[in-house]
C-alpha positions as CSV (number, residue, x, y, z in Angstrom):
1,M,0.0,0.1,0.0
2,D,1.5,3.3,-1.1
3,H,0.1,6.2,1.1
4,S,2.2,8.6,-1.0
5,R,-0.6,8.4,-3.6
6,L,-2.5,10.8,-1.1
7,S,-0.4,13.7,-2.5
8,M,-3.2,16.2,-2.5
9,T,-2.4,18.8,0.1
10,L,-4.5,18.6,3.3
11,G,-5.7,22.1,2.7
12,D,-7.0,21.4,-0.8
13,A,-8.7,18.2,0.5
14,I,-10.5,20.0,3.4
15,F,-11.5,23.1,1.5
16,T,-12.8,21.3,-1.6
17,Q,-14.5,18.3,0.2
18,R,-18.3,18.4,-0.1
19,A,-21.1,16.1,0.2
20,I,-21.3,14.1,-3.0
21,R,-24.7,12.4,-3.7
22,R,-24.4,11.8,-7.4
23,F,-22.0,9.2,-8.7
24,R,-20.7,7.8,-12.0
25,P,-21.0,4.0,-12.4
26,D,-17.3,3.5,-12.5
27,P,-16.2,1.0,-9.8
28,V,-13.9,2.0,-7.0
29,P,-10.5,0.2,-7.4
30,L,-9.7,-2.2,-4.6
31,A,-6.4,-0.6,-4.2
32,D,-8.0,2.7,-3.6
33,L,-10.6,1.2,-1.2
34,E,-7.7,-0.4,0.8
35,L,-5.9,3.0,1.0
36,I,-9.2,4.7,2.0
37,V,-10.0,2.3,4.8
38,S,-6.3,2.2,5.9
39,A,-6.5,6.0,6.5
40,A,-9.6,5.6,8.5
41,A,-7.8,3.0,10.8
42,K,-5.0,5.7,11.5
43,A,-7.5,8.0,13.2
44,P,-7.2,9.1,16.7
45,N,-9.5,7.0,19.1
46,G,-10.0,6.9,22.8
47,G,-7.4,4.8,24.7
48,N,-6.2,3.4,21.4
49,S,-9.2,1.1,21.7
50,Q,-9.6,0.8,17.9
51,I,-13.3,-0.1,18.2
52,A,-14.3,1.2,14.7
53,R,-15.0,-1.3,12.0
54,F,-15.8,-0.8,8.4
55,L,-17.9,-3.1,6.1
56,A,-17.2,-2.3,2.5
57,V,-19.7,-3.6,0.0
58,N,-19.1,-3.5,-3.8
59,D,-21.2,-6.3,-4.9
60,A,-23.9,-4.9,-7.2
61,D,-26.6,-7.2,-6.1
62,L,-26.1,-6.4,-2.4
63,I,-26.0,-2.8,-3.0
64,R,-29.3,-2.9,-5.0
65,E,-31.0,-4.6,-2.1
66,F,-29.5,-2.2,0.4
67,G,-30.6,0.7,-1.9
68,A,-34.3,-0.3,-1.6
69,L,-33.8,-0.5,2.2
70,Y,-32.2,2.9,2.2
71,R,-34.9,4.5,0.3
72,E,-37.5,3.1,2.7
73,A,-35.4,4.4,5.7
74,W,-35.1,7.9,4.1
75,W,-38.8,8.4,3.8
76,A,-39.4,6.9,7.2
77,K,-37.0,9.6,8.7
78,R,-38.9,12.3,6.8
79,R,-42.3,10.9,7.8
80,D,-41.2,11.1,11.5
81,A,-39.7,14.6,11.2
82,E,-42.0,16.4,8.7
83,G,-44.9,14.1,8.1
84,W,-43.9,13.6,4.4
85,T,-44.7,10.3,2.8
86,G,-43.6,11.0,-0.7
87,P,-42.4,13.9,-3.0
88,D,-46.0,15.2,-3.5
89,D,-46.1,16.1,0.1
90,L,-43.3,18.7,-0.3
91,T,-43.6,22.4,-1.4
92,E,-41.7,23.6,-4.2
93,A,-39.1,25.2,-1.9
94,E,-38.9,22.0,0.1
95,R,-38.4,19.9,-3.1
96,A,-35.4,22.3,-4.0
97,Q,-33.9,22.1,-0.6
98,W,-34.1,18.3,-0.4
99,A,-33.6,17.4,-4.1
100,S,-30.1,15.9,-3.8
101,S,-30.9,13.9,-0.8
102,M,-34.1,12.6,-2.4
103,R,-32.1,11.7,-5.5
104,L,-29.6,9.8,-3.5
105,A,-32.3,7.8,-1.8
106,D,-33.5,6.9,-5.3
107,E,-30.0,6.2,-6.7
108,M,-28.3,4.5,-3.6
109,A,-29.2,1.2,-5.3
110,A,-26.8,2.0,-8.1
111,V,-23.8,3.4,-6.3
112,P,-20.5,1.5,-7.0
113,C,-19.5,1.1,-3.3
114,V,-21.0,1.5,0.2
115,V,-18.9,1.5,3.4
116,F,-20.6,1.0,6.6
117,A,-19.0,2.6,9.7
118,L,-19.6,0.3,12.6
119,S,-18.2,-0.2,16.0
120,V,-17.6,-3.0,18.6
121,P,-18.3,-2.5,22.3
122,P,-18.2,-0.1,24.0
123,N,-19.4,1.3,20.8
124,A,-18.2,4.9,21.6
125,A,-19.1,7.1,18.6
126,G,-16.2,9.4,19.6
127,S,-13.8,6.8,18.5
128,V,-15.6,6.3,15.2
129,L,-16.3,9.8,14.0
130,P,-12.6,10.7,13.4
131,A,-12.1,7.6,11.4
132,T,-15.0,8.4,9.2
133,Q,-13.6,11.9,8.5
134,N,-10.2,10.3,7.7
135,L,-12.0,7.9,5.4
136,M,-13.7,10.7,3.5
137,L,-10.7,13.0,3.2
138,A,-8.6,9.9,1.9
139,A,-11.4,9.4,-0.6
140,R,-11.3,13.0,-1.5
141,G,-7.5,12.9,-2.1
142,L,-8.2,10.1,-4.7
143,G,-10.9,11.9,-6.6
144,I,-13.6,9.7,-4.9
145,G,-16.7,11.5,-3.6
146,S,-18.6,10.5,-0.4
147,V,-21.3,11.6,2.0
148,P,-22.3,10.2,5.6
149,T,-25.8,9.1,5.8
150,T,-27.7,7.4,8.4
151,L,-30.7,4.7,8.7
152,H,-34.0,4.7,10.4
153,H,-34.6,2.3,13.3
154,S,-37.5,0.6,11.4
155,V,-35.0,-1.0,9.0
156,E,-32.3,-1.9,11.4
157,D,-33.2,-5.5,11.8
158,R,-33.3,-6.1,8.1
159,F,-30.0,-4.3,7.7
160,R,-28.3,-6.4,10.1
161,E,-29.7,-9.6,8.6
162,M,-28.7,-8.5,5.1
163,F,-25.1,-8.2,6.1
164,G,-24.8,-10.5,9.0
165,I,-24.1,-7.8,11.6
166,P,-24.1,-9.1,15.1
167,A,-26.4,-7.3,17.6
168,E,-23.5,-6.0,19.8
169,V,-22.0,-4.1,16.8
170,A,-23.2,-0.6,16.5
171,F,-24.1,1.2,13.2
172,H,-22.9,4.7,12.8
173,F,-22.9,5.7,9.1
174,A,-23.6,4.4,5.6
175,I,-21.0,6.1,3.3
176,P,-21.5,5.7,-0.5
177,L,-18.2,6.1,-2.4
178,G,-17.8,6.8,-6.1
179,Y,-16.5,9.2,-8.7
180,P,-18.6,12.3,-8.8
181,A,-21.1,12.9,-11.5
182,G,-20.3,16.6,-11.0
183,S,-17.6,18.4,-9.2
184,F,-16.1,18.9,-5.7
185,G,-16.0,22.3,-4.0
186,P,-15.4,25.0,-3.2
187,T,-18.3,25.0,-0.8
188,K,-20.6,27.6,0.7
189,R,-20.4,27.4,4.5
190,R,-20.8,29.9,7.4
191,S,-17.6,31.9,8.1
192,S,-15.6,30.5,11.1
193,W,-16.1,33.8,12.9
194,E,-19.9,33.0,12.9
195,T,-19.4,29.5,14.4
196,T,-16.5,29.9,16.7
197,Y,-16.2,31.7,20.0
198,L,-13.1,32.6,22.2
199,N,-12.8,32.0,25.9
200,R,-16.6,32.0,26.7
201,W,-20.0,31.6,24.7
202,D,-20.5,34.4,22.3
203,G,-16.9,35.7,22.9
204,A,-15.9,37.2,19.5
205,V,-12.9,35.8,17.8
206,P,-10.2,38.3,16.7
207,W,-10.8,37.7,13.1
208,A,-14.3,38.5,13.1
209,P,-15.2,41.6,10.9
210,T,-16.3,44.7,12.6
211,T,-19.7,45.9,12.0
212,A,-18.6,48.5,9.5
213,S,-16.3,46.1,7.6
214,A,-19.0,43.5,7.4
215,V,-21.1,45.9,5.1
216,P,-20.4,45.2,1.5
217,G,-18.5,48.2,-0.1
218,S,-17.4,49.6,3.4
């Protein structure tokens, strides 16, 4: 395994990473998959417990079966949160907001690869999240897109049966991987001065603009 293949600068990887929900059908090479999950295994974790586990799936039939389950789970989440049962329940503005997520729900069955982020007891999410971000940054460095997604509790038993996942193993994310049918960043995000405080809650950071300089043209 040649980790020097991850030659993209860290800054480029971080500042151009975005949620990719549309994928070309090209398969993810096994050498790339090995490098991606190896990067995940190098992430910090509590007490070096190394409880994160990754189940990579590239079998088209299994992904097709999972895709149907994912679509059901996606609408179950929307039903619980918004009362939606299908696209006709959304306003035009809501359709625009949720278009890419709805499309992924419809197209998950055709993605080239899915990696499930899991953990063994004590199942501490804090020891899995850094590994997940490592995985997605490594994928970005190889030109492979990704997005972390979740499931709904109503499909969990069928999901576990589908992939033979023991009851004591916790599920955290389903991460589709593939070459983007589109482009990476730059992304539109809130400025760090809007999301970061210094020394106490609401404490302004030194790089926050003054009221005057925040006004366009001032």
